[in-house]
C-alpha positions as CSV (number, residue, x, y, z in Angstrom):
1,M,3.9,-28.8,4.1
2,T,5.2,-26.6,1.4
3,Q,2.6,-27.9,-1.1
4,L,-0.3,-27.6,1.6
5,I,0.4,-24.1,1.7
6,A,0.7,-23.7,-2.1
7,L,-2.9,-25.4,-2.1
8,I,-4.2,-23.3,0.5
9,S,-2.6,-20.1,-1.4
10,G,-4.2,-21.0,-4.2
11,I,-7.8,-21.3,-3.0
12,V,-7.7,-18.1,-1.0
13,F,-6.4,-16.5,-4.3
14,G,-9.2,-18.3,-6.5
15,I,-11.7,-17.0,-3.7
16,G,-10.3,-13.4,-3.6
17,L,-10.6,-13.6,-7.5
18,I,-14.3,-14.9,-7.4
19,V,-15.3,-12.3,-4.4
20,S,-13.9,-9.4,-6.4
21,D,-15.4,-10.4,-9.7
22,M,-11.8,-10.3,-11.5
23,F,-12.7,-13.6,-13.0
24,N,-15.6,-12.2,-15.0
25,P,-14.3,-11.0,-18.3
26,A,-17.2,-8.6,-18.5
27,K,-16.1,-6.7,-15.5
28,V,-12.6,-6.6,-16.4
29,L,-13.2,-5.5,-20.4
30,G,-15.8,-2.8,-18.1
31,F,-12.5,-1.6,-16.4
32,L,-10.3,-1.6,-19.4
33,D,-12.9,0.5,-21.5
34,I,-11.7,3.9,-20.3
35,A,-13.4,5.5,-23.4
36,G,-16.7,4.3,-23.4
37,Q,-18.8,2.7,-19.8
38,W,-15.6,2.9,-18.0
39,D,-16.0,0.6,-14.6
40,P,-13.8,1.9,-12.1
41,S,-14.5,-0.7,-9.5
42,L,-11.2,-3.0,-9.9
43,I,-9.2,-0.2,-9.1
44,F,-9.9,-1.1,-5.2
45,V,-9.0,-4.7,-6.2
46,M,-5.7,-3.5,-7.8
47,A,-5.0,-1.1,-5.2
48,G,-5.3,-3.7,-2.1
49,A,-3.3,-6.3,-4.2
50,I,-0.6,-3.8,-5.0
51,S,-0.1,-2.8,-1.3
52,V,-0.3,-6.1,0.1
53,G,2.5,-7.2,-2.3
54,F,4.4,-4.4,-1.8
55,F,4.7,-5.1,1.8
56,A,5.1,-8.7,1.6
57,F,7.9,-8.4,-1.3
58,R,9.7,-6.2,1.1
59,M,9.6,-8.3,4.1
60,V,10.4,-11.7,1.9
61,K,13.5,-9.7,0.6
62,Q,14.7,-9.0,4.0
63,R,14.3,-12.5,5.3
64,G,15.9,-14.0,2.0
65,K,13.9,-16.9,2.4
66,T,10.5,-18.0,2.5
67,L,8.3,-18.6,5.8
68,L,8.6,-22.2,5.2
69,A,12.7,-21.6,5.0
70,T,12.7,-22.7,1.3
71,P,14.6,-21.0,-1.3
72,L,13.3,-17.6,-2.6
73,Y,13.5,-17.1,-6.2
74,L,13.0,-13.4,-7.3
75,P,14.0,-11.9,-10.8
76,D,17.2,-9.6,-10.1
77,S,17.4,-8.4,-13.7
78,K,16.4,-4.4,-13.8
79,M,17.0,-4.1,-17.6
80,I,13.9,-3.2,-19.9
81,D,14.9,-4.6,-23.1
82,V,12.8,-5.3,-26.0
83,R,11.8,-8.7,-25.1
84,L,10.1,-7.0,-22.0
85,I,8.2,-4.4,-23.7
86,F,7.1,-6.8,-26.5
87,G,6.0,-9.7,-23.9
88,S,4.3,-6.9,-21.7
89,M,2.3,-5.4,-24.9
90,L,1.4,-9.2,-26.0
91,F,-0.1,-9.8,-22.5
92,G,-2.0,-6.5,-22.4
93,V,-3.3,-7.1,-25.7
94,G,-4.6,-10.6,-24.9
95,W,-6.1,-9.1,-21.8
96,G,-7.9,-6.6,-23.6
97,I,-9.3,-8.9,-26.1
98,A,-10.4,-11.8,-23.8
99,G,-10.8,-10.0,-20.5
100,I,-8.7,-13.1,-18.8
101,C,-5.5,-13.1,-17.6
102,P,-3.8,-16.4,-16.3
103,G,-5.0,-16.4,-12.7
104,P,-9.2,-16.0,-13.7
105,A,-8.3,-17.9,-16.7
106,L,-7.6,-21.1,-14.3
107,V,-10.5,-20.1,-12.1
108,L,-12.9,-20.2,-15.1
109,A,-11.5,-23.4,-16.6
110,G,-11.8,-25.3,-13.1
111,S,-15.4,-24.1,-12.9
112,G,-16.0,-25.3,-16.3
113,Y,-16.4,-22.4,-18.5
114,V,-15.6,-22.9,-22.0
115,E,-13.8,-19.3,-22.4
116,G,-11.6,-20.4,-19.4
117,I,-10.7,-23.8,-20.7
118,I,-9.8,-22.5,-24.6
119,F,-7.6,-19.6,-22.8
120,V,-6.1,-21.7,-20.7
121,I,-5.2,-24.2,-23.8
122,A,-4.4,-21.0,-25.4
123,M,-2.0,-20.0,-23.0
124,L,-0.4,-23.6,-22.6
125,T,0.3,-23.6,-26.1
126,G,1.8,-20.2,-26.2
127,M,4.3,-21.2,-23.2
128,A,5.2,-24.2,-25.2
129,I,6.1,-22.1,-28.6
130,F,8.1,-19.6,-26.3
131,E,10.0,-22.6,-24.6
132,Q,10.8,-24.1,-27.9
133,L,12.0,-20.5,-29.3
134,E,14.1,-20.1,-26.4
135,K,15.6,-23.5,-27.0
136,R,16.3,-22.4,-30.8
137,R,17.8,-19.3,-29.5
138,A,20.1,-20.7,-26.8
139,M,21.5,-23.3,-29.6
140,R,22.6,-20.5,-31.7
141,R,24.6,-19.0,-29.1
């Protein structure tokens, strides 16, 4: 049942990205181009997502488990450190260059768009490099 719900959630998320045009790199880059031909329409998409997420996270934190009674894994650290800042900056720069972030990249790749496939390969490569660096870091401790 958990896998079925995950599949349905992923499909709904993907459809939402398509309907909102968040999977379109040109649309995203237009939103990020505040000094040029700024397209503010994605503010409404982001506001909707933030408001739904805000209430969903509050509800799930009170419950302490998911609706299917599986364990809930939420970050508990509130520390802002160099790694968080650098990672956020790296994500933002990548988003600004490509106009794609991980969710839309999967939609694009699944649709057969070369840009999405390249992005997913680069993303997985970056994740693998990060894992190797983390293993080395843990071994040094």
